[in-house]
C-alpha positions in Angstrom: -23.9 -14.2 20.5 -20.3 -13.0 21.1 -19.5 -9.6 19.7 -17.6 -9.3 16.5 -13.7 -9.2 16.9 -12.3 -5.6 16.3 -10.6 -5.2 12.9 -6.7 -5.7 13.1 -4.8 -2.6 13.1 -1.7 -2.4 10.6 1.3 -0.8 12.3 3.1 1.4 9.8 5.5 2.7 12.2 7.1 2.1 15.5 9.6 4.2 17.6 12.2 2.0 19.4 12.6 3.3 23.0 16.0 4.4 23.9 18.0 1.6 25.4 18.5 1.8 29.3 22.1 2.7 30.3 24.3 -0.3 32.0 24.7 0.3 35.9 28.1 1.2 37.0 30.2 -1.7 38.0 28.0 -4.2 36.1 29.5 -5.9 33.0 27.4 -5.7 29.9 27.4 -4.3 26.4 27.8 -0.4 26.3 24.5 1.6 26.0 23.6 2.7 22.7 22.6 6.4 22.1 20.7 6.0 19.0 17.2 5.2 18.6 15.4 3.8 15.6 12.0 4.4 13.6 10.8 1.2 11.9 8.4 2.2 9.1 6.7 0.2 6.1 5.8 2.0 3.0 4.4 1.2 -0.4 3.9 2.6 -3.9 1.9 1.5 -7.2 2.8 3.0 -10.6 1.6 2.3 -14.1 3.2 2.5 -17.5 1.5 3.0 -20.8 2.9 0.7 -23.6 5.9 2.2 -25.5 5.7 0.4 -28.7 2.7 -0.7 -31.3 3.0 -3.2 -34.1 0.9 -2.7 -37.1 0.5 -5.4 -39.9 -0.5 -4.6 -43.4 -1.4 -7.3 -45.9 -1.4 -6.9 -49.7 -2.3 -9.5 -52.5 -2.5 -9.7 -56.3 -3.8 -12.4 -58.5 -2.9 -12.0 -62.2 -2.5 -14.4 -65.2 1.0 -13.2 -66.0 3.4 -13.6 -62.7 5.3 -10.1 -63.8 1.8 -8.5 -63.3 1.1 -9.9 -60.0 4.5 -9.1 -58.6 4.4 -5.6 -60.0 1.1 -4.9 -58.5 2.3 -5.7 -55.1 5.6 -4.3 -55.5 4.4 -0.7 -56.2 2.2 -0.7 -53.2 5.1 -1.8 -50.8 7.3 0.7 -52.0 4.5 3.5 -51.3 4.1 2.1 -47.8 7.6 2.2 -47.3 7.9 5.8 -48.6 5.0 7.0 -46.4 6.7 5.4 -43.5 10.0 6.9 -43.8 8.3 10.4 -44.4 6.8 9.9 -40.9 10.1 9.2 -39.3 9.8 5.3 -39.1 13.5 3.8 -39.1 14.2 1.4 -41.9 15.0 -1.3 -39.4 11.3 -1.0 -37.9 9.8 -2.3 -41.1 9.7 -5.9 -41.8 8.4 -7.3 -45.3 7.6 -11.1 -45.9 6.4 -12.2 -49.4 4.7 -15.2 -50.7 4.4 -16.0 -54.5 2.3 -19.1 -55.6 0.4 -20.6 -58.4 -3.3 -20.7 -58.3 -5.0 -22.7 -61.1 -4.0 -20.8 -64.2 -2.9 -17.6 -62.3 -0.1 -16.3 -60.2 -0.8 -14.9 -56.7 1.4 -12.5 -55.0 1.0 -11.9 -51.2 3.0 -9.6 -48.9 2.8 -8.7 -45.4 4.5 -5.4 -43.8 4.9 -5.1 -40.2 5.6 -1.7 -38.8 6.8 -0.9 -35.2 5.9 2.5 -34.0 7.1 4.4 -30.8 5.0 7.5 -31.6 1.3 6.6 -31.7 0.3 9.9 -33.2 2.6 8.9 -36.2 1.2 5.6 -36.4 -2.4 7.0 -36.7 -1.2 9.3 -39.4 0.5 6.7 -41.3 -2.4 4.4 -41.2 -5.0 7.0 -42.0 -3.2 8.0 -45.2 -2.6 4.6 -46.4 -6.4 3.7 -46.0 -7.0 7.1 -47.9 -4.7 6.3 -50.8 -4.7 2.6 -51.1 -8.3 1.7 -50.1 -9.5 -1.8 -50.0 -6.1 -3.0 -51.6 -4.5 -3.1 -48.5 -5.8 -4.7 -45.2 -4.6 -2.9 -42.1 -4.8 -4.9 -38.8 -5.5 -3.1 -35.5 -2.4 -2.2 -33.7 -0.7 -4.5 -30.9 0.5 -2.3 -28.1 3.2 -3.7 -25.8 6.1 -2.9 -23.6 9.7 -3.3 -24.5 11.9 -5.3 -21.6 13.6 -1.6 -21.2 10.2 -0.2 -20.2 9.3 -2.8 -17.9 12.7 -2.6 -16.1 12.2 1.2 -15.7 8.8 0.6 -14.1 10.4 -2.0 -11.7 13.0 0.7 -10.7 10.6 3.6 -10.3 8.1 1.9 -8.0 10.8 0.6 -5.8 12.5 4.2 -5.6 9.0 5.7 -5.1 8.3 3.2 -2.3 11.4 4.0 -0.5 10.8 7.6 -0.8 7.3 7.2 0.5 8.8 5.2 3.6 11.3 8.1 4.3 8.6 10.8 4.1 6.4 8.7 6.5 9.5 8.3 8.9 9.9 12.0 8.9 6.3 12.7 9.7 6.7 10.2 12.6 9.6 11.9 13.9 8.2 15.3 13.7 5.2 14.2 15.6 7.5 13.2 18.6 9.8 16.1 18.1 12.5 14.1 16.8 14.9 14.6 13.9 15.4 11.7 11.3 18.8 10.3 10.7 20.4 7.9 8.0 18.7 4.7 6.9 20.1 1.5 8.9 17.9 -0.9 6.8 15.9 -0.9 3.6 14.3 -4.1 2.8 11.9 -4.8 -0.1 9.2 -7.1 1.3 6.8 -7.6 -1.7 6.4 -6.7 -5.3 3.6 -7.4 -7.8 3.3 -7.0 -11.5 -0.1 -7.1 -13.5 -1.5 -6.2 -16.9 0.6 -5.1 -19.9 1.7 -7.0 -23.0 5.4 -8.0 -23.6 6.7 -8.2 -27.2 4.6 -10.6 -29.1 3.4 -11.1 -32.7 0.2 -12.6 -31.3 -2.6 -10.2 -30.1 -5.7 -11.5 -28.2 -7.6 -8.2 -28.0 -10.8 -7.9 -29.7 -11.0 -6.0 -32.8 -13.9 -4.1 -31.7 -11.8 -2.2 -29.1 -11.1 1.5 -29.5 -7.5 2.7 -29.7 -7.7 4.1 -26.1 -9.3 0.8 -24.9 -6.2 -1.0 -26.4 -3.7 1.2 -24.8 -5.4 0.9 -21.5 -5.7 -3.0 -21.6 -1.9 -2.9 -22.4 -1.0 -0.7 -19.6 1.5 -2.4 -17.1 1.1 -1.9 -13.3 3.6 -2.6 -10.5 3.6 -2.4 -6.8 6.1 -2.3 -4.1 6.2 -2.7 -0.4 9.4 -1.9 1.5 10.3 -2.1 5.2 12.9 0.5 6.7 14.9 1.5 9.7 16.0 5.0 10.1 18.2 6.2 12.9 16.6 9.0 15.2 19.3 11.5 15.9 17.6 13.3 18.7 15.4 16.5 19.4 14.5 18.3 16.3 16.1 21.7 15.9 13.2 23.9 15.8 15.3 27.0 15.2 16.5 25.6 12.1 13.0 24.5 11.1 11.9 28.2 11.5 14.7 29.5 9.4 
């Protein structure tokens, strides 16, 4: 039975040898004094959701239309008042109403959607409304998601971090051989991946039994990036400057 093959080694850095000078009298390209270090580097970052949407449902069924409307209207005004007190902008609150006749009664239903960027304020508002309104309001579990701007920021950060890791790795390789790192000659993005996270959507498929922290964790977005870079090698490292 043949022995198992040794595991493949991943090359993350390579020093190009200095090119040989062209002998005198021979036609050819001029010798290059620069040398290069080729390095691959990667990074992985995550971002918690930056928004949460909470839906509140109200309803009233009365024999008189005005009474049904008034019952829901008072609670809507109270909800808006509490949200504004906690710093929620008016544009982050959306109200939809539905009025119907059911047998010999009138039914008024309303839904309030509030978008929060501060999850602590969200908890304060929801707790206070449950305390004051009780069963007359139904509050859905929060739906956490990312705005497009938050996802774009994560993409930029993971790419910049990968490039920074690549440069540091290049510096370590150069120091190992007593060389000084020069300017970048090539930086190429080889692979990017994204997973997890929720984009802005009114639909949430999360289980109602999840805790708040579990919902935030499940909505956390992840991104990874791998880059390939070529840096110039300037020459011997100036150890006198290094000691200074």
